[in-house]
N, C-alpha and C positions, 0 to 999 in steps of 0.2 A: 049640501055642506053650508052650515050657517056661518057667514063671514060678514055680518053687519058691522062694518068698521066703526061707524059713528056711535053704535050702541056700546061696543067695547070701550071706546074712547071716553064716552060719557061716564061709564062706571068707574073709570080710572082717573077722571079729571082732578079730584082732590089730591090724589097721590102724586100726580105730575107736578102740581103746584107745591106740595110739600117737599118733594125731591129737590126742585129748583131752589127753593128757599134754603134748604139744608146746605146744598152745595154753595149757594151764594155766601152764606155765613162762614163757610170754611174754605176760602180760596187758597190755591197753591200756585207758585210760580212754575215756569217751564222747567221740566226735568225734575221737579220736586213734588209731583202730584201723588204722593204716597197714600194719604187718607182717601182722597178721591178714587184712586185706583182700587183700594180695598172695598170701598162702597160699590163700585162698578162690578168688581169680581163677585161679591157676595150676591148682588142682585141677579146677575146673570146665572150664577150657580143655583139659584132658586127656580130657574125655568127648567121644567122637565125636559130632558133629552139634549140639553145645551152642553156642548163641549166648550170649555172655557180655558184659555191660555193666558198666562201672565208673561211679561217680559219679552214680548215679540219685537226685536229690534231695539227697544228702549225699556229699561227696567220697569217703568210705570205704565207701559202699554198693556191693554187688555183687549182680547178678541174672543167673542162668543160665536159659535157656529151651530147652527141647526141644519141637518142634512139627512135626506131620505130619498132613496130611489134615484131615478134619472130626472133631470131637469136643469133648468138654468141656475147659475150662481150669481146672486145679487148681493152687493154689499152696501152697507150704510156706514158712514163715518161721522163721528162726533169728536170734537177737540175739547180738552178738559182743563187747560191751564188758565191762569188769571194774570193780571198785570200789576206792576209795581206802582200803584196809584192809591192815594189816601181818599177813601170813600167819603162823600158829603151828601149822600141821599138822605131822605126823610122817612123812608119806610121803617117798618118794625123789625127788619131782619138784616141789619148791616153787617159788614165784614167783621169778624171777630179777630182776624189777623191783620193788625194795624199796618197800614202802608201797602197792603195787597188787596186787590179788588177784582171782581169779575165785571170788568167794564166793556167787555166785547160780547157778552151773551153766551159764553161757553157753558155757564151753569144751565142755561136754558137748553143748549144743544145736547148736553149730556143727559139732562132729565128726559128730554123728548126721545132720544135714542134708547134709553133704558125702558121707557114706556112702550115704544115700538116692539122691543124685544119681548116684553111681557105679554103684549097682545098677540103677536106672531106665535109665541110659545103656547098660549091658550088655543089658538086656531090649529097649531100643529098637533096638539094633544087630542083634539076633538074631531079631526078630519084626517084624510089620507093624502093631503096635499104633498107634491113631490118637488124636489129641488134642493137647493142649498142657499142659506142666508147667513152672511157674515156681518156681525156687529162689531165694528172697529172703533175702539175708543183710543184716541190718539193723544199723546202728550205733546207739549212744546210746539204749539202752532205759532206762538207769539215771538219766541226768542230763539236764538241759535246757541249752540254749545261752543267749546273751545275750538272745534273743528269747522265752525261756520255753518253748521247744519241744524235745521229744525227737525221735528219728529217724523214728518211724512216720509222723507227719504229713507230713514232708517227702517221704517215698517216695510216699505217697498222692497229694500234690499234683503230683508229677512223673509220675504215670501208672502207677505200678508195679502197681496193681490193675486197670488197664484190661482190660475183657472177662474178668476172673477170675470163675468161677462159684461157687468156694468156696475158702477157705483154711484150713489147719490148722497147728497148732504144738504143741509140748510144753514142759513145764517140770519141772525136777528138784523132787522132793518128799521132803525129808529127814524128814518126819513119818511116812513109812510105808516099810515094807521092800520090797525087790525082789520083784516078783510081785504088786504092788498098783498099781492105777491109780485116780485120782480123775476122774470125768467127772460134770458137772452141767449140766443144761439151764437156759438163761436166765442171769440175773445171777449171776456167780460170783466176781468180784473187784470191788473198790470204786471208786466215784468218789473221786478224791483232790483235795481243795481245801485251800488254805492261807489262813489269815487273819492280818493284822497289825493291831493296834489300839493306840490311845493313850487313857488316862484322864487328863483334863487338869484340873488345879486352879490355884490361885494360888501355892501354895507359901508358904514363910515361915520364920520362926525357929522352931527346935524348942522354945524355951521359951515361945512365945506361939501355940500352934495355933489358939486361938480367933479370931485376927485374920485368918485366911485359910482356904482350903479345901484339904483334904489328899487327894491322889489315892491314897495308899497306904491310907488308911482306907476310901475308896470301893472299893478293890480287893476287900476282903472280901466284900461282898454280891454283886459282879459274879462272883466265882469261884463262890460258892454258886449263882448263877442259871445260870451256864454249865454246871456239872456236873449241874445238875438238869434240863437240856434233854432229854438221852437218858433219864434215870431216870424223868422224870415227864411229858414232852411228846410223846415218840416212842413209838409202839406197841411193846410187847415183842416183837412178831412181825416187826418191821422191823430190819434190820441198820443200826446207826448208831453212831458214835463221835465224840466231841469230846475232843481232848487238847491241853493247853497245854504247850508245849515250852520256852518262854522267857519270863521276866519280868525286866525291868530297871527300876531306879529308883534315884535318889539318888546323892549324892556325898560326904556327910559325916554324922557322927552328929547334928550339931545344925541341919541344914538339911532342912526339909520340901521335897521336890522339886515342881516344877510339873507333872510328868507321870510316868505309868507306862506302860512299853511292854510289850506282850504279843504273842506269836505262837504259833500252834498249827496243828492240822490237823483237818479235817472229813472223815469217811468215811461213805459210804452206798452203797446198791445201787441204789435206784430214783431216777428224776428227781424224783418227788414228795417223797421224803425229803430229797433233796439241797437242794431249794428251801426246805423247811420248816426245815432246820437253819440255813440262811443267814438266814432271816427271824427265827428265834428268837434267833439270835446277836445280831442288831441290837437286839432288845428287852432282852436281858440287859444290854448295855452302856448302854442308855438309862436304866437305874436311876440312874446317876450324876447325872443332871439333877435328881433330887429332893434331892440333897445339895449342889447348887450347882456342880457340875462339868459338864464336857462330854466328848465323846469323838470319836475319829475311827476308822473301821473300813474296812478294805479286805479283800475276799475275792477270791482268785485261783483260777480253776478250773484243775485239772490234768487228769490222764487221766480219761476217762469210765469207767463201770463196764464190766467185761468181760462181753459178752453172748455166750453160747455157743448157737449155733443148734441146736435139738433134732434136726433132720434130719442135720446134719453129725455130731453126736454119734452118731446111730444108725449112720452109716457107720463111724465109729471103733469103736463097740462090736462091730459085725459082724466087722470085720477082727480085733479082738482074740480074739473067740470062735472064729474060724477058725484063728487061729494058736496061741492059748493058752487052750484051753477051761477050764482050772482057775484062770485068773487071777482074783484078787479085785477086782472093780470096785465102787468106793464112790461112791455118788451123794450127795455133799455139796458145798457151796460151798467155794471155796478160801481164804476168809478176807477180811479187810478191807485187804490189801495192794493196791498198784496195779500195773498192767501195761499198757504202752503198746500192746500187741497189740490192746487194746480199740478203738483208732482203726480198726484194720483190720476187726474184726468189726462195727463200726458202719457201715462202708462196703460190705462184701460179706458174705454168709453165711460164718461161720467158727466154729471152736472150738479151744480149747486144752485139752489134758489135763494132769494132774499125775501124773508117773511116779515111783513109789516107788523111792528110791535109798539109804535109810538103811543104815549099817553096823551089823550086829547085835552090838554090844559093850556096849550100854547107855549109850553116850555120846551126848549130844544135839549134833548138829552142825548148827545152824540156819542158814537163809539169812542172808546178811549178817553172819556172825560170823567171827572169825579162824581158827576151826578147822573151817569148813565143808568137808565132803568127801562123796564119794559111793561107793557100792558099784558098781564098774565093770561088774558083771553087768547092770546096767540098760541099758548102751549098746547092745548088740545087740537087746535087747527093744524099745527105743524106735525103733531103726532099722527093725526088722521091721514094727511097728505102722504107722508112717507110710508105708513103702513099700507094704504090702498095701492100705492105704486109698487111696492114689493109684491103684494098679492097678485096684482095684474100681470106682473112678469112671470110669477110661478104658475099662474093659471093659463098663460099663453095669450092673455088679452092684449098685453102690450108687446110690441115688436122689439126684439133684441137688436142692437146695432151689430152690423156685419162690416168686415173690412174697414175697420177703424183707421182713419187718416186724418191728421191735421199737419200743418206746415212744419212741425218740428218732429214728426214721427214718419216712419215708413208704414206702409199698410200692415195691419196686424190681423 
C-alpha cells in the first residue's frame, strides 16, 4: 500500500496555502461561520466515500466520516471561528470583513484539517485500509453564546465523539519558529473561570465619611488579599493566576458610592487548585465584613484545563520522528490560556500540539493581536504530522489509549 505522506503533502502544498489565505480573507465570528461551513462541507463532499453531516450540535458545525471494515475510530478537530479584531497585518490577503480577523490561527487549522481529509481520502480510495476517521470542524471556540457555552460541548452532547477511540488537534504557536513543536503530557492549558463581585457599603456624602461605610476604602485591603492568594497561598509549583480586569464605582466627586463592582479571571491547571482559588477568593472578599461592609461574589466556570493523554502524545511524537527526525520537540505546557478542545479531551483520550509558526524577522505576532500572522511553511508540516498520526493508528502502528483516566473523569 503506497502511503508516502510527505509525497502527498508536497503535491498539495500550494492548495493548503491557497485555502488558508481564502479563509483568512473571509473570517466569521463564533456561531456565525456560515460561509466557512459551506466551504468545509463542499470540500469534504468532494472526497470519495466521505459521509458529510451539517449542523451537528451547532448550525455551522460540519463533520466528515470515512469508515470501512473493523478498526479504530480516530478523530481530528479543527476550529473555524475568528475574533472581533481590526487586522493591521501587511500581507497581501487581509480580512475583507472589517473588524473581524483570524488572529488565533483557525484559518490555518481549518486548511490543515481539510488537507488531511483530502490526503486520507486519496489513500482510502487506493488502498484497503480499515477503520474510521472523523473530521470534526467546530464552530465557536473563541466565544460563548447566551447560555455561556462554546461550540465543543454542543458537539459532544450531539454525539460527535461517540465511539471515538482518540482525538487529535493542533494549534498555531507564534512563540516558536517553524520546525518546532510543543508537546506536553497531562494538563497543558488552563481552567478558565470568571468572577464578578460587589463590595457593598452604605455610601454617603464625601464631606462626612465617618457617618457611613465606604466600599472604596474597603477595596484596598481586598485587592491586597486577592493579589496575595497566588503569591502566598498557592504552591509556587502549581500554575495559578488571579487577574482583575474591571473595577467600577462612583458617579461624582462628592458622593461616596454604595458599592464597588469588580470582575476578573481565575486560571489554574489542576482541579484542586481550581477549587482552592475559588475558596480563597471568597475569604478575601469576606475581609469587608470587619469594616462594616458586605459582599456578593459569583464564580462562573468556563473551559476545563486541557488534558493531553500521554499515550496519544506518544503517537504524535512517533509520527513526527518518522517524518521529521530533526524537528525540535519541546516538552513544556502551553500556558494559562484557555482552549475549548479541553472538553473533548476530557470526554475521550486526546491531545493537542502547538506547532511553531513564527516569522523570523524579530517581530512578535502574538495570538489575539491585530498583527498576528504565520510563516506558511508550517502548513504542510502540520498536515503531514496529523495525517501520519491517523495512518499509524489505522495501521496498528500507534498504540490506542486504554482505560482512559484523568483526575476529572472516571475510568472509561
